[in-house]
Steps between C-alpha positions, in 0.01 A plus 500: 500500500709755687507543876664803658495553874537860609568619851404815683798574726800702393781256423870532439608544141722198433565533130592795283247605238722358224535153659438223247269214595459177309205269549616189684830649622528568873716770651719461806454821693739430790770235533835404646713184492395430860121505458323249724141521372344590166196725549274536198239776499302680235317831501440634848664196656825578323498808723450268801796288388717809459402624847594162648831513313588831667407381851676165463815651346535721808490179707760327284251270325535506123209423271458510125195683365345398168236680297352238269338777292272239342347197667386337180742436353714474813878515460554142622871506425553810715290355783702178506840666459437754775332251732803274472733794570302565821521143628157405367321736743220695326224730622228626269288795609190609311187708546289216369354177628759221511307301240585578141750776562871564528553253786348207315686589181831504688407179686445333164844603382667395827335158485725420206822620665793259522583635846312518831277805539297657778223735390279725712201664335387830649161584352154632581317222685185684606224682318652833389358825631560870469724695733828688524759317284762458776239353735374259235850384401573421863157344565540261207862410586665654196666813643874559526480400868331173405762426233775578752347258752462227234865536397611464862320166526709370208849610604 
C-alpha cells in the first residue's frame, strides 16, 4: 500500500530536482551546533517547521529541522542522534491525527532513548474540514506560528 499526501498551497522548494532520497534516511534541513529543539515535520508541516526556524532564528533561538522523508521505515538513528544533540527536546508536527502518524512513530523511538526526552506532538485533533490552507494550519495548531509557540514552551 502507498499513501501520498498532497497539499494545495504553494510551498517553498527545499530540495533541488536532482536531490537523492533514500527510503528510511532522514534529512536535516537546518542545523547549528547550538540547536535547542529538534522539530520534525513532513510534507506541508515541513514548511511550518521552516517558517518557525526563520522566526525563531531572528529571536536568537536555534532549532534543528528534520525531514524524515519516510515514516515507515523511520530513521530511528537520526531521530535519536539529533534529539540528543538538542538536549532531548523534540517537537513533531503533522497534518494527520496524532494516532498512527509521525508523532507516535517518533514517540516510539524516543521511548528507547538512553537519555531524558521531552516530546510535544502537534497534530490535527479535530474533524478535518475544507478551507484556506493557512487558516486550517492555524486552526489545527500546525502552522509556523504554532510551532514557534511550542518551541518557546520548551526553551
